[in-house]
C-alpha positions as CSV (number, residue, x, y, z in Angstrom):
1,M,27.4,11.0,-1.2
2,H,25.6,9.4,-4.7
3,L,21.9,9.3,-4.8
4,P,20.1,7.5,-7.2
5,Q,18.8,8.9,-10.1
6,R,15.5,9.2,-11.2
7,T,13.4,7.4,-13.4
8,F,10.5,7.5,-15.3
9,L,9.1,4.8,-13.2
10,M,9.6,6.8,-9.7
11,D,8.1,10.0,-11.9
12,V,4.7,8.5,-12.7
13,I,4.6,6.3,-8.9
14,R,4.8,10.1,-6.9
15,E,2.8,10.8,-9.6
16,Q,0.1,9.1,-9.2
17,N,-0.3,7.7,-5.4
18,I,-0.7,4.1,-6.0
19,S,-3.7,3.0,-4.0
20,V,-2.4,-0.2,-1.4
21,A,-5.1,-2.3,0.6
22,I,-3.2,-4.8,3.6
23,V,-4.7,-8.4,3.9
24,E,-2.3,-9.9,7.3
25,D,-2.5,-11.7,9.9
26,D,-0.2,-10.7,12.1
27,A,-1.1,-6.9,13.5
28,G,2.4,-6.0,14.5
29,T,3.5,-6.3,11.0
30,R,0.2,-5.3,9.6
31,Q,0.5,-1.6,11.4
32,S,4.1,-1.9,10.3
33,L,3.3,-2.3,6.6
34,E,0.5,0.5,6.8
35,T,3.1,3.7,8.9
36,I,5.2,1.9,5.4
37,L,3.1,3.0,3.0
38,S,2.0,6.3,4.7
39,T,5.5,7.9,4.2
40,A,7.0,6.9,0.7
41,P,5.7,9.1,-1.8
42,G,3.5,7.7,-4.2
43,F,1.2,5.7,-2.3
44,R,-1.2,5.8,0.1
45,C,-3.3,2.9,2.1
46,V,-6.6,2.6,1.9
47,G,-7.5,-0.6,3.7
48,S,-6.0,-2.9,6.1
49,F,-7.6,-6.0,7.4
50,A,-6.7,-8.8,9.5
51,S,-8.0,-11.8,7.5
52,C,-9.1,-12.9,4.1
53,E,-13.1,-12.9,5.6
54,E,-12.7,-9.3,6.8
55,A,-10.9,-8.6,3.1
56,L,-13.3,-9.9,0.9
57,Q,-16.8,-8.1,2.1
58,V,-14.3,-4.5,1.6
59,L,-12.1,-5.0,-0.9
60,P,-15.4,-4.6,-4.0
61,G,-15.8,-1.7,-3.6
62,L,-12.2,0.0,-2.3
63,A,-10.9,-1.2,-6.2
64,P,-6.9,-0.4,-4.6
65,D,-3.9,-1.0,-7.7
66,V,-2.6,-3.3,-5.2
67,V,-3.6,-5.9,-2.2
68,L,-0.5,-6.9,0.0
69,M,-0.7,-10.8,1.3
């Protein structure tokens, strides 16, 4: 079995814990993304929102590195 070589970017991601917020109106998709992020090394979900309006009220205080929409 061939495993991918570790790269510098993979090491940085693992060490930094990139913060991610999710904005998705479909509850199933939103939950799936939360699950993926909770098991992915180097990432953490800081918020999950069902609408842009809801997200805009909270996101400025969270200051995530990435917002998935």
